[in-house]
N, C-alpha and C positions, 0 to 999 in steps of 0.2 A: 547876625545870622551865621550859622556854622558853614564852613567851607568843605566839610567832609561829605562824602557821598552817603546817602541814606536810602536804604531799600524802601520803596514806596508801595508797590503792588505787583501782582501777577494779573495779566489781562487775558481772558479767554474770549475768542470770537465764537459766537453761537449761531447756528443755523436756526434753531428754535429758541430764541431768547427767553420768552416767558417760561418755558419748561425748564431751561437750564437754571434760571434765577430761582424758580420755585424749588428745584432739586437742592441747590446749595443753601437755601433758607432752611429746608428740612434738615439737612446734614448738620449745619452749624447752630441752628436755633436762633439765628440772627436775621432780622428783617432787613432786606435790601433797601438802600437809598437809591431811588431812581433819579438820575441827573438829567436825563432826556428819555424819550421813548425808545432810544437805542442804546442806552448806557446805564448800568446799575453797578453799585458797589456794595459789597458785604464787608464791613469793617469789624475785625476781631481784635482782641488785645495784642496779638502778635503780628498781624499783617492784614492787608486789604486784598480781597479778591474782586477785581473789576471784571465785569461781563458785558460785552458789547455785541450788538447785532451786526450782520453782514454789511449793512448800509454804511457803517462807520469806516469800512475799508476804503471807500472812495476818497476819503480825506488823506490817505497815505500813498495812494498810487495803485495801479493795477497789479494784481497778483502778489501783493505783499504778504497775505495770510489767507488761510482757507479753513473754514469750520470742519470739525470732525476729521482732521487729518493728522493730529499730533499723536505720536506713539513714543515720545521720549521724555515727557514731563510728568511728574507726580505732583499733584496738589496735595499738600500734607497738612493735617491738623492734629496738634497735640491735644488729647482729651484726658480727663481724669481716670476713666475706666473704659477701655476699648471693648471689653466684653459686654458691658451694659449698653454701650452705643450700638453694638451689633444686635443685641436683643431688641433695641428700640427701632432700628432701621431695617432689619432683615426682611420684613414684609413688603417694604417698598423698594428694595434694591433689585433692579432688573438685570444687572450685569455684575454679579459677584465673581471676583477673581480669586480671592483667598480669604477664608474665614480667619478669625484671630489666631495668629501664630507668633511665637516668640522667636525673634531674629537673633543671629549670632552677635550683633552689636548691642543687644540688651533691650530693644524695644519690642513690645507686643503690638503687632500691626494687623489691621483689617484693610484689605485692598479690594476696590471695586471701581467701576467706570461710571462717569456721569452720562447724561443723555447724549453728549457729543462724542463719547468714547475716550475722554481724558481720564487717566488713572487718578484715583483719589485714595489716599492713605490716611486712615485714622490710626493714631498710635499712642501708646502709654509706655513711658520708660519703666523698666522692671528692675534692672540691676543697679547697684549703687553707682557704678560708673555712668550709666545712661541717665540716671536721675541727676547726677552732678552736672552733666552737660547742659541740662535744662534748668538748673537751679532749683531742683525739687528735693525736699528733705526726705 
């Protein structure tokens, strides 16, 4: 077994767990694996998004986290064509922050919020430098 640290997942706490899981299934096109009635995982090639209900917080102690309170984290997904994803999702996005826009660092990004208010960024590298960072030809 390797002794190096390995990034495993990002976990979101959701006040409305079924709606949040359904939202991310729609965004990623990946079916969630429900581990319990209060915990689901969406496993993509690059990372795992874990989504848990409020009841799981009791396992960690009082006040450790709170749903719909995060305003600092972006959940980001690299996609082949951000404009095509925008066309696919725009009818179901209820909190669009920014339509696809090319950023100064070379990614074309679409920014919106999930049902709990967490920022979600779908992006496609555009410049040779941005593509190289992600190993894209």
